[in-house]
C-alpha positions in Angstrom: 0.0 0.0 0.0 1.4 3.4 -1.0 1.3 6.1 1.7 0.8 9.5 0.3 3.0 12.4 1.5 1.2 15.1 3.3 0.4 18.2 1.3 2.6 21.3 1.7 1.5 23.5 4.6 0.5 27.1 4.4 2.6 29.0 6.8 1.0 31.2 9.4 1.8 34.9 9.7 2.1 37.3 12.6 0.8 40.9 12.5 2.0 42.4 15.8 5.3 44.3 16.4 6.5 42.5 19.5 6.4 39.0 21.1 3.6 38.5 23.6 3.0 35.7 26.2 0.4 34.3 23.8 3.2 33.4 21.4 4.4 30.8 24.0 0.9 29.5 24.8 0.9 26.6 22.4 -2.0 27.8 20.3 -2.4 29.6 16.9 -0.3 32.6 18.0 2.7 30.3 18.8 2.2 28.4 15.5 2.2 31.6 13.6 5.4 32.8 15.3 7.2 29.6 14.6 6.0 29.5 11.0 6.7 33.2 10.2 10.0 33.6 12.0 11.7 30.2 12.2 10.2 27.8 9.6 10.3 30.4 6.9 14.0 31.1 7.6 15.2 27.5 8.2 13.2 25.4 5.8 15.2 24.5 2.7 12.2 23.4 0.7 8.4 23.5 0.9 7.5 23.2 4.6 5.8 19.9 5.5 4.0 19.0 8.8 6.2 19.6 11.7 7.2 16.5 13.7 8.5 16.5 17.3 11.9 15.2 16.3 14.3 15.2 13.3 14.8 11.9 11.6 18.1 10.7 10.0 19.0 7.9 7.7 21.7 5.9 9.5 23.3 4.7 6.3 23.8 8.3 5.2 25.4 9.2 8.5 27.7 6.2 8.4 28.9 7.3 5.0 30.7 10.2 6.7 32.5 8.2 9.4 32.3 5.6 12.1 31.4 7.7 15.2 28.8 10.3 16.0 29.7 13.5 17.7 27.1 15.3 19.8 27.3 18.7 21.6 25.0 21.3 23.0 25.5 24.9 24.1 23.5 27.9 25.3 24.1 31.4 24.1 23.4 34.7 25.9 24.9 38.0 24.8 24.3 41.7 25.4 23.8 43.3 23.0 22.1 40.8 20.6 23.8 42.5 17.6 27.4 43.5 17.6 30.1 44.3 15.0 30.8 41.2 13.0 27.9 39.1 14.3 24.9 38.5 16.5 23.5 35.9 18.9 22.2 33.8 16.0 25.4 33.6 14.1 27.2 33.0 17.4 24.9 30.1 18.3 25.4 28.3 14.9 29.1 28.8 14.6 29.8 28.1 18.3 28.1 24.7 18.0 29.7 23.9 14.7 33.1 24.6 16.2 32.5 22.4 19.2 32.0 19.6 16.8 34.9 20.6 14.5 37.5 20.6 17.2 36.8 16.9 17.8 37.5 16.2 14.1 33.8 15.8 13.3 32.0 16.9 10.1 29.1 19.0 11.4 25.8 18.0 9.8 22.7 19.0 11.8 21.7 21.5 14.5 18.6 22.0 16.7 17.6 25.4 17.8 15.7 26.1 21.1 14.9 29.7 22.0 13.7 31.4 25.2 12.2 34.8 24.3 11.4 37.6 26.6 7.9 39.1 26.3 8.2 42.4 24.4 11.1 41.5 22.1 10.5 43.1 18.7 9.4 40.7 16.0 11.8 42.3 13.5 14.7 41.7 15.9 13.7 38.0 16.3 13.3 37.6 12.6 16.7 39.2 12.0 18.3 36.6 14.4 16.6 33.7 12.7 17.7 34.9 9.2 21.2 35.3 10.5 21.1 31.7 11.8 19.9 30.5 8.5 22.7 32.3 6.7 25.3 31.0 9.1 24.0 27.4 8.8 24.2 27.7 5.0 27.8 29.0 5.2 28.7 26.2 7.5 27.0 23.5 5.4 24.7 22.3 8.2 20.9 22.1 8.5 18.8 23.3 11.4 16.3 20.5 11.6 14.3 20.8 14.8 13.8 23.1 17.8 11.6 24.6 20.5 10.2 28.0 21.4 9.3 29.3 24.8 8.1 32.8 25.8 8.7 34.2 29.4 7.5 37.3 31.2 9.3 40.6 31.0 12.4 40.5 33.2 12.5 36.7 33.3 15.3 36.5 30.7 17.6 39.0 28.9 15.7 39.5 25.6 16.7 36.2 24.0 18.5 32.9 25.0 19.4 30.4 22.3 20.3 26.7 22.9 21.7 24.8 19.9 22.6 21.1 19.8 24.8 19.8 17.1 25.3 16.3 15.5 28.3 15.4 13.4 30.2 12.4 12.3 33.9 11.7 13.0 35.8 10.0 10.1 37.7 6.8 10.8 41.3 7.3 12.0 40.8 10.7 13.6 41.7 10.6 17.3 41.8 14.0 19.0 41.9 14.1 22.8 42.6 16.9 25.2 44.8 14.5 27.2 47.0 13.6 24.3 49.7 16.3 24.4 53.3 15.2 24.9 56.5 17.1 25.8 58.0 18.9 22.8 54.6 19.4 21.1 54.1 22.8 19.5 51.2 25.0 20.5 49.6 26.9 17.6 46.8 29.5 17.3 45.2 30.5 14.0 45.2 34.3 14.4 44.6 37.4 16.3 43.2 36.8 19.8 40.6 38.7 21.8 38.7 40.3 18.9 35.3 38.9 20.0 35.6 40.1 23.6 36.7 43.5 22.4 33.8 43.8 19.9 31.3 43.0 22.6 32.7 45.7 24.9 32.7 48.2 22.1 29.1 47.4 21.2 28.0 48.0 24.8 29.6 51.5 24.6 32.1 50.6 27.3 35.0 51.7 25.1 35.6 54.7 22.9 37.4 53.1 20.1 38.3 55.0 16.9 38.8 51.7 15.0 35.8 49.4 15.0 36.8 45.9 16.0 34.7 43.1 14.7 34.0 39.7 16.3 36.0 36.9 14.8 32.9 34.6 14.8 33.5 32.0 12.1 32.9 28.3 11.3 36.2 26.5 11.7 35.6 23.0 10.4 37.3 23.7 7.1 40.4 25.0 8.8 40.4 21.9 11.1 40.2 19.6 8.0 43.2 21.4 6.5 45.2 21.0 9.6 44.4 17.3 10.0 45.3 16.6 6.4 48.7 18.4 6.7 49.4 17.1 10.2 47.6 13.8 10.8 49.4 13.3 14.1 47.7 16.4 15.6 47.2 15.7 19.3 44.3 18.0 20.2 42.4 21.1 19.0 40.3 23.3 21.3 38.4 26.5 20.5 39.3 29.4 22.8 35.9 30.9 23.7 35.0 32.1 27.2 38.2 32.4 29.3 40.3 32.8 26.2 43.5 31.1 25.3 44.7 31.1 29.0 41.8 28.9 30.1 42.2 26.5 27.2 46.0 26.1 27.8 45.4 25.3 31.5 42.8 22.7 30.6 45.1 21.1 28.0 48.1 21.1 30.3 46.2 19.6 33.2 44.5 16.9 31.2 47.7 15.8 29.5 49.9 16.0 32.6 52.4 18.4 31.0 53.6 21.9 31.4 53.1 24.6 28.7 55.1 27.7 28.1 54.1 30.4 25.5 56.0 33.4 24.3 54.4 36.8 24.6 56.2 38.1 21.6 54.7 35.3 19.5 51.1 35.8 20.7 49.2 37.5 18.0 47.1 40.5 19.2 45.6 43.5 17.4 47.2 46.7 18.6 43.8 48.2 19.5 43.0 45.2 21.7 46.4 45.3 23.3 45.9 49.0 24.0 42.5 48.9 25.6 43.6 45.9 27.7 46.5 48.0 29.1 44.1 51.0 29.8 41.4 48.8 31.5 43.8 46.5 33.3 42.6 43.4 31.4 44.7 40.5 30.4 44.2 39.7 26.6 44.9 36.1 27.2 41.5 35.8 28.9 39.5 37.7 26.3 36.8 35.6 24.5 37.2 34.4 20.9 34.7 32.9 18.6 36.9 32.0 15.6 40.2 30.9 17.2 41.5 27.5 18.0 44.5 26.2 20.0 46.3 23.3 18.3 48.8 20.9 19.8 50.9 19.1 17.2 54.0 16.8 17.5 57.4 18.4 16.7 57.8 16.8 13.3 54.5 18.2 12.1 54.7 21.8 13.4 55.8 23.4 10.1 53.3 21.5 8.1 50.4 22.4 10.4 51.5 26.0 10.5 51.7 26.2 6.7 48.3 24.6 6.2 46.8 27.1 8.7 48.3 30.1 6.9 47.0 28.9 3.6 43.4 29.0 4.9 41.5 32.3 5.1 40.8 31.7 8.8 44.4 31.0 9.6 46.4 33.7 7.7 47.8 35.1 10.9 48.6 31.7 12.5 51.5 31.5 14.9 53.5 29.0 16.9 53.0 30.5 20.3 54.8 27.9 22.6 55.6 24.3 23.5 54.7 21.6 25.9 57.4 20.3 28.1 58.0 17.8 31.0 57.5 20.2 33.8 55.0 20.5 36.7 51.8 19.0 35.3 49.2 21.6 34.5 51.5 24.5 34.9 51.2 27.3 32.2 53.8 30.1 32.0 54.5 32.9 29.6 57.9 34.2 28.5 57.3 37.9 28.7 58.6 40.6 26.4 60.8 41.9 29.3 62.7 38.6 29.5 61.0 37.2 32.6 58.3 34.6 33.1 54.9 34.7 34.7 52.4 32.1 35.6 49.2 32.0 33.5 46.4 30.8 35.7 43.0 29.5 35.0 40.5 32.4 34.8 38.8 33.0 38.2 35.4 34.7 38.2 34.1 36.7 35.4 36.4 39.2 33.7 34.0 39.9 30.9 30.5 38.7 31.8 27.8 37.6 29.3 30.1 37.2 26.3 28.5 34.1 25.0 
């Protein structure tokens, strides 16, 4: 017996300027919000009946590799829109990157939103369209989600939770505990731009030069690194807590010490300048398009060359090495010839970055 496919749905429309509690009530208003803002942005073809879950063909997934990768993250940022990005772009690329640093090919995302009553519909639509554009750029599909509306003051405009599914090709084994003495520590470019962009967008800084967030999908860069340096030990994205936090996590998990060189750490002069003025340490500034890579000595040059050939790694640098010192200890060789300890971030230097 042949089962006929359901006919295409007619999408609902909303005709009010701001989100109301009715849009979270489960009725027609909620359906119209989901249709008009999210389905119209995310659907790649004629919308069909919405199911409560996304469904995948296992054979198609297995064609990409032999292991599934699964991650989830929540995103909050003030303001919602900032130079170089917005909360929607941040949510997509942040989740894609969490998959990528494990060597996975990102494939699918979910999107759950918590919306504060009173948020302008145009702003919500702008976020959804930004997410759709980011997903298209990253080559992933947003396939399922959820919507909740809360009273004024119960959340800060908009919270987004994205979950990602990817597949890890056979033979790729990246692990945070895999670093060995002598391994090189590489970064793919200028650090701290995202944190600086958020501060500037809030009006906390009077900058003559506008700094844009480095928000970007990194799986293409990761692929290039792994092809050039198949022995790569680990890759981590340096988001909240910056490169300093990532280095501490890597050193502790691997039971090695790490030393980096201040002179080799790539920073934009504007970022370096306002950090000096405000008493901030740029090593703790958030990034959304930067990775820290540990590679064995014999593959450092190949990895660095591959990074510099990629658009997202043009300013890549070898910033330091792992060595057989006190496990978990991270130090920096300063520009003045001394050394200082680089601790894990304590507290919130820059709150609500992502």
